[in-house]
N, C-alpha and C positions, 0 to 999 in steps of 0.2 A: 293399625297397619304395622306398627313397629314390632309387635309380637310375632308376626309371620315372616320377618326378614330371614331368619334362619331356615325356615321351611322353604322359602323361595330359593335361598342359596343352595339348599340340598337338592331341591327339585331341578335346578338348572345346572348343577355342577357335576352330575354323573349321568351315564348313559342308561342306567338300569331303571329309570323312572317309568312307572306303568300305572297311570290312572285307571280306575275301574271303568270309566267312561272314556271314549276316544276323544279326549281334548288335550290341549297342551299342558305341560306341568304348571305353567303360570296361571292358566285358566282354572286348573284344578285347585290350586292354593287359594285363589280368589273366591271360589265357591264355598270354602269352609266358613263356618260360623265362628263366633268369638272363643268358644271353648271346645275344640274338637277332642275326641278320645284318641289317645296315642297307644299304639301297640308296637313294641320293639322286640324283634326275634320271637314273635308268638306270645309275648307276655304283655299284659296291660301295664302301661307306664304312665308317667306324667310328662308334662312339657319340660320340666327341669332336666330329666334324664336325656331327653332328646337334645336339649341345648348344650349338653356336655359332649355330644358326639362330634367327631371330626367328619367332614363331608367325604373325605377319601376312604373312610371305613364303611360307607353306605353302599350296599349292592343294589337295593331297589327301594322305591317308595311308592306305595299305592294309596290312593285317596278314595273314600266312599262318601256319598252324600245322600241326604234324604232317607227314603224308605230303604234303600240298599244298606245304608249305614246302620239304621235302627234295627233292621232285620238281623244283621250280623252281630251287633253289639248291644242292642237294647237302647233304653232311654239315654244312657250315658253318651251315646253317639248322635244325639239329636242335632248337634252342630257339625256333624261329620266325623269321619274317622281317618286316621293316618296310620298306615302300617309301614313300618320300616324294617328292612332286613339288612343286617350287617354282612359284610363279605364273608366273615367266618361262619355265620349261620347259613348263608347261601351255599357255601362250599360243602357243608355237611349235607344239605338237601340234595344238591346235584350229584355228589358222590354216591349217595344212597341209591338214587335212581339208576345211575350208570353201573354200579356194582350189581344191582339186581338184574340189569339187562344184559350184562356181559361178564362172563367168567374171566375172560382175558383182562378186562379192565380191573377187576377185583384182584387178580394175581399180580398185575403190574403195580397196582397201588400198594399191595402188601410188600412186594420186593423193594420198591423205592421208598416206602414209608410216608410219602406225601405225593401230591401231584405237582409240586413246584417245578419239577423237571419235565412236565408234560406240555406238549403243544396241542391245543384244542383247535379243531377245524369244524365249524358248524355250517352245514349245507354248502361246503366248498369255500367258505370264508374263514381265513386264518384269524383267530381271536387273539388280540394282543393286550388290550387294556379294558378294565371295568366290565368283564364278561361274567362275573359270578352271578349277578342277578338274572341275566338272560339265561344262563344254563340252569339256574335254580327254578326258572319258570317252566322248564320242560317236565311234564308229567309223563308217567308211563304210557298213557294213551296217545300222547303227541310224538313219542319217540318211535322212529321207524327203523333205525339201524345204528349200531355202535361197532366200530372196528378199531382195534388197537394195533399199531404198528411199532415194532422195536427191532433191535439187532440189525442184521444185514439188510433187511427190507427197508428199515428206516434210513440207513445210510445211502442206499442205492436209489430210493424213490423220492426222498424228501430232503430239502435243504433246511433241516431243523437244527440250526446252530446250537450246540450245547444241550439239546433236549435228549432225553432218554426214551421217550415214547411220543408218538403222535396219536391222538384220539380223534377219530373221524366220526362225527355225529350227523345223522340225517334226522330231522324232526320238523314237524309243522309248528308254525308260530302260535302261541296262545292268542285267543281272540281278544283279550283285554290288554295286551302289551302295546304300549305306546311305540309307534314306529316298528311294530313287530315284523312286518314283511321285510323292511330294510335290515333290521338286526338279524333276521333269519335268512338273509340273502335271497329273498324272493321278490319278484316284481308284482 
């Protein structure tokens, strides 16, 4: 049990946790065998690399069990698989999807150099903390609309203190996202 303490800490310390099955993060960790396969930012890794990570750097954690794990990763995942995405990796993923969906987003990102001065709104919900994993879970087929507001419209329609752009996203929640309807502001 001691070897899973960090995984439990990760699974319970951030909002981006998304088990492949709709169970709580703690239940997901408890279903893993003694030697799960680890994948960090799309690359096979080992437990020692995961143990050096800081929980605040993690955007999402996905667990796979049984046939689902071995179908994805072969025999090395017979005890389950743990996919971890860092916030930096998740940011690259969601920016790619948003740039492909919106030329305005692409232009604002080029002008500003990063999205650090952007305010994201997902389905009417203002995103403030730990949102990289949720945005990275949006695939092009889930994305319905992206609207970017800046300049005069930003100042007159939004109270975006210190922000240079507001990115309004309308999307369906991924089916496997833990608490997806809540995170995507849907009942």
